[in-house]
C-alpha positions in Angstrom: 10.7 -28.3 7.6 8.6 -25.1 7.7 7.5 -22.7 4.9 8.3 -19.1 4.8 5.7 -16.8 6.2 6.2 -14.5 3.2 4.5 -17.2 1.1 0.9 -16.4 1.8 1.3 -15.0 5.3 -1.7 -16.0 7.4 -4.6 -16.9 5.0 -3.3 -14.6 2.3 -2.8 -11.6 4.6 0.2 -10.4 6.6 -1.0 -7.8 9.0 1.1 -7.9 12.2 0.6 -4.9 14.5 3.2 -5.8 17.0 6.3 -6.1 14.7 6.6 -4.0 11.5 9.4 -6.3 10.3 6.7 -9.1 10.0 3.9 -7.0 8.4 2.5 -6.8 4.9 2.3 -4.1 3.8 5.0 -2.8 3.7 6.7 -6.2 3.0 5.6 -8.3 0.0 3.7 -11.5 0.4 4.1 -14.0 -2.4 0.7 -15.3 -3.4 1.5 -16.7 -6.8 4.4 -17.5 -9.1 4.2 -14.1 -10.9 4.9 -12.3 -7.5 8.4 -13.8 -7.4 10.3 -11.1 -9.2 12.4 -9.6 -6.3 14.2 -11.6 -5.1 14.0 -14.0 -8.0 12.9 -17.6 -7.3 16.5 -18.9 -7.1 17.2 -16.4 -4.3 13.9 -16.7 -2.4 13.7 -18.9 0.6 10.7 -21.2 0.6 11.4 -23.9 3.2 13.9 -24.3 6.1 14.9 -26.8 8.7 13.8 -25.1 11.9 15.4 -25.7 15.3 13.2 -27.8 17.5 12.8 -25.4 20.4 11.3 -22.7 18.1 8.8 -24.7 16.2 5.4 -23.2 16.8 3.5 -23.3 13.5 4.1 -24.6 10.0 5.7 -21.4 8.9 8.9 -19.5 9.8 9.4 -15.7 10.0 12.4 -13.9 8.7 12.0 -10.6 10.5 12.8 -7.8 8.1 13.6 -5.2 10.8 16.7 -3.3 9.8 16.6 -4.3 6.2 18.3 -3.1 4.0 20.3 -0.3 5.6 20.1 -0.6 9.4 21.8 -3.8 10.2 22.2 -2.7 13.9 18.4 -3.5 14.2 18.4 -7.1 13.0 16.5 -9.6 15.2 15.0 -13.0 15.3 11.4 -13.1 16.3 10.4 -16.5 17.5 11.7 -18.7 14.6 15.3 -19.7 14.2 17.0 -22.0 11.6 18.3 -25.4 12.6 22.0 -25.9 13.0 22.2 -29.6 13.8 24.9 -30.3 11.2 28.0 -28.6 12.5 26.2 -25.2 12.8 24.5 -25.7 9.4 20.9 -26.3 8.3 19.0 -27.2 5.1 17.0 -24.6 3.1 15.0 -25.0 -0.1 14.5 -22.0 -2.4 11.5 -21.2 -4.6 13.1 -22.5 -7.8 13.3 -26.0 -6.3 17.0 -26.2 -5.4 18.3 -26.8 -1.9 21.3 -25.5 0.0 23.1 -26.3 3.2 23.9 -23.0 5.0 26.6 -22.8 7.6 25.7 -20.2 10.1 28.5 -17.9 11.1 27.2 -15.9 14.1 27.0 -17.8 17.4 23.7 -15.9 18.2 22.1 -17.9 15.4 22.8 -21.3 17.1 22.5 -20.9 20.8 22.3 -24.1 22.9 19.0 -26.0 22.4 16.4 -25.3 25.0 17.4 -21.6 25.4 15.0 -20.1 22.9 11.3 -20.6 23.7 9.1 -17.5 23.1 7.9 -15.3 20.3 9.5 -12.2 21.6 12.0 -10.4 19.5 15.5 -11.5 20.2 17.7 -8.5 19.2 20.8 -9.6 17.3 22.5 -6.4 16.0 24.6 -6.8 12.9 24.0 -10.5 12.7 25.3 -11.5 9.3 23.1 -14.6 9.2 20.0 -12.6 9.6 21.2 -10.3 6.9 21.7 -13.3 4.7 18.2 -14.5 5.4 16.7 -11.1 4.8 18.3 -10.9 1.4 16.4 -14.1 0.5 13.1 -13.4 2.2 11.0 -10.6 0.7 11.2 -7.0 -0.4 9.3 -3.8 0.2 6.1 -3.5 -1.9 6.9 -1.0 -4.6 4.4 1.7 -5.1 4.1 3.4 -8.5 4.1 7.2 -8.6 1.7 8.6 -11.3 
């Protein structure tokens, strides 16, 4: 199991110069319970079962590239969910409940041993990535005076 990068980033910061879909700002890091307002805790991914050939740290990245209105830009960057259970894997959400998610797009569950680097793996219009993005983080809202 790995924890979402969006919960604390790297030591409380989320700067990532090589991929804007993994950078905070503009994407929100959750640093305390009060930050979990969008999405709400019952819709925010906290832990997932990661596939063995992409485990590299104790966290997983849901790359937000393309969210919410450019699904043709969706991509995996390094981390991918496990699919050991008939193309399904376990996830835990911030409110404490767990789900089994059946992945629908074959690009989400390529054969083991075929994904091994941190480069972006473009996966346009991948409905599984869109599902993950909807449960990962949101743009930081700025107030206008």
